[in-house]
N, C-alpha and C positions, 0 to 999 in steps of 0.2 A: 430369694426374698419374698416373704409372704405378702399377700394382698390384704390391706387393712379391712377390718370388719366394723360396721356401725351397728350399735345396739339401740333398739327402740322399744318403748312400751306403748301399746295401742289399746285404748279403751273400747271394749266390745260388750254392750249391755252391762251385765253385772260383774265383768271380769276385765283384767288387763292382760293382754297377750304379749309375751316377750318375743321380739322379732330381731333377727340378725340379717344384715345386708352386706354382701361381699361382691366386689367387682363392678363392672359396668357392661352395658350392652343390652341385648334383648332380655326381658325378665324371665326368670326360671324359678318356679316355686318347687321346693323339695319338701314333701310331706312325710313325716315319720310315722311309724307303726304304733302298736299298743303302748309302748313306753312313752310316746308322746313328746319326746325331746328332740330339738333340732340337731343336737350334737351327734345323733345317730349318723349324720351325713359327713362326719369329720373327714373321712377319706376321699370324699368327692368335692367338697366345697372349694378348696383352693384350685384344684384342677379345672373345675367347671367355670370358676370365676375369671379365668383367662379369656372366656368367650361370651359369658353371660353376666347379668346382674343377678346373683344368686340370693334368694330369700328363703330363710328357714324360720320356723316358729315353734314355740312350745305350746302344745294344746292346753286349753283351759284346765286348771287343776294340776298341771304337770310342770316340772322343771322350774324355770324362773317366772312363769305366769302366775297369776293369782292362785294361791293354794286353796284347797278345800272345795273346789268347784266340780260338782258332778256333771255328767252329761246325760241328756235325755235320749240321745241316739246319734247316729253318724250324721244325719242331716243337720243337727245343731252344730256339729264340728265344721261342716261345710259352710254353714251360715257365718260362723266365726271367721273363716278364712276369706270369704267374700268381703266382710267388713274390714279385714286387714288390707285387702287389695284396694278397697275404696279409700282408706286412710292414707295409703301410699300412692294414690293416684295411678294405680295400675289398671289399665283398661283390659289388656289381654296378655296372657303369659303362657309359656310352656309349663306343663305340670307333670312332676314325677312323684308318684305316691307309692310308698312301700307298705304292703300289708294293710293295716287300717287306713294309712294315708291313701292307698289306692281306692279303698271304699269311699273315702271322703271325696276324692276327685271323680269317681263315678257319679256321685250326686251332682257335683258342679257341672260335669259334662252334660247331664240331662236337664238340670234346672237353670243353669246359666251358661248355655253353650257359647254365647258371644264373648265370654271372658277367657276362653281357653283357646290356645293354638294347638300345639302337639301334646299328646297325652301318653305317658308311660305308666303302666300298671305293673308294679314290681311285687312278685310273691303275694298277689292279692287274690280275691275270690269274688264270684258273682253272687253266691248265696251258700248257705250251709248244707252239708249232707250229714249222714249219721256219724261218719268218722269225725267230722268237724264238731258236731254237737257233743259227742262223747269226750273228745279231747278237751274242749273248753269246760265241760262239766267237771272233769277231773282237775283241771287247773283251778277252777273255782273252789272245789272241795279242799284242795291242798292249801289254798290261801286262807280259807275260813277255819279249817281244823288244825293246820300245822303252822300257820303264820307266814309272814312275808319272806323270811329267810329261806324256808323250804320252797315257797312259791317261786322266788327268783332263781334259786338253784335249779329246780326242775325245768323252768322255762329256758334257762341258759343252756342246759344240756340238750333240750329239744331243738333249740334254734341254731346252735353252732356246731359245726363238724368237730369231732374229737381231735383231728389233726391240727386244727387251728386253736382249739380251746386248751388242750393239755399243756402246751408250752407256756401259756399265760398264767397257769395256776400253780406256780412255784410257791406263792404266798396266798393261800386260800382266804385268809382273813382279810387281807387288803383287797383281794378280788371281790369279795362279797360286800365289804364295807361301802364301796363305791355304788353298788347296786342298791343297797339298803338306804343310802342317803337320798336316792332318787325316788323312793317309795312315796306315792302321793297320798297315802292313807287308805284305809280299808273301804270306806264308803265310796270314794272316788274310783278306786280300782274296780270295785264290783260294778259300778255303773258303766265303766268302760268295757268290761267283759260282757255285760248285757248288750251294749251297743254292737259289739263285734258279732255276737251270735244272732242278733236281730237283723243284721244287714242282709237283704236279699233283693237284688235288682235283676234277677234272671229274666223276668218278663219285660224289662225295659231296655236292656242293653242294645237291642237292635236299632234303637233310635239314635245312638251315638254316631255322629258323622265326622268326628275328628280323626286325623291321622294318628293311629294308636300302635304302640309297641307293648306287647305283653311279655314280660321277662320273668323267669324263675329259675330254679335249680332242680335238677333231677333227684337230689337227695334231701329235699325240703320235707321235714316231718310235720310242720305246722300247717302250711298250705301246700300239699303235695302237687307235683307238676300237672296233674289232671285239672286242678283249678285254673292254672295259667292257660292250659290248652282250651278249657271251656270258655274263658274270657275271649280268647282269640277266635273261637268259632262264632260267638254270639255278637261280637262287635264287627260291623261290616268293614271289610278291607283291612282288618288288623293284622299285624305281623306278630308271630309268636317265636320267641327265642328261649331255649332252655340251656343253661350252663350245665356242664357235666358235674360240677361240685360247688359247694359253698353253703348248702343248707338254707334255712330261712333267712339267715343273716349274710347272704351272699354279697351284698354291698360292702360288707366288712371282710368276710373270709375269702372272697374271690374278687377283691376290689379292682384289680387291674383289668381283668376280662370284662367285668360288669361295667365299669366306667367307659371302657373303650366302645362297647356296644351302644351305650346310651349316647355318647358323643357322636357316633356315626349316625344314629337316628335323628338326633336333634340338630345336626348341622344344617345350615340354610340350604 
C-alpha cells in the first residue's frame, strides 16, 4: 500500500513552486537535476517515506511550477528552496541533490549551513572543466539548431545506460512524447544550461562542515566519476561511493543499489 502524497503550491517571489510531501519523520529534501522535476525521484520516494518526511519540488519554470520562469543562476534556485523550507516551517533537513540539485545544495550548505543536517551530492560537480564545458556547449547547440526533440534524445542517450534504456524504447514515439511534454521552453532551458556551466564552488567547498556522501557511477558520461571524487576530496570528511554502473541516471538505472547506500548513510 502506497503512502499518500500531499501536493502544495508555494509562492516564491514571482513564481509558484510545486511541492509534494510524502511520509512522516525527519525532513528529507530530494533535489532534481537539470530536468527540474521532482518526479525524477519516483523510485526513491515511497521507500524513503517509510523513514522520512520526503519533500520534492519542481524548479521554477519546470514541471507543475509556474511556467516560463528563467533562472539567473544556481544560487537563485537555492534561494527558492530556502523559501520553500520557510513556508513549510522546516528548520533543518537532510538534503539529497542529484546533478544540478547537488549544485543547489552546495550553495545551501555554504550560505545557510544551519538549515542542513546530512548532505548527499549525487552525480554532481564542484565546477566545470574543459570536458564539461564542451559537453554542454554541444548540448546547447543541439537544442538551438536541431530543436528540443533532438536535444532530449541526445541527453537521454548520454544519461542512461543502454542496457536500461533499450528495453524501454519499444515505442519510441511514446518514449519521446513524455519528454517533449516536459520541455519548459527554449528560453527557460537555455537559462538553466547557463546556470549549470556557471556553477563553480571549487574554492569554497572546504568550508562545508556537514556530514557528506558523494555518490556517482563509474559509467557516468555527463558528470564522470572524477567529479564525484573531486567533491569527496574538497569537502572535509566526506565519504565517496561509486556504483559500478547506472550512468548519470543511476538513481533510476541502479535504483536498488543507489537507494540502499543512501539509506545506510541517512540512517540516524
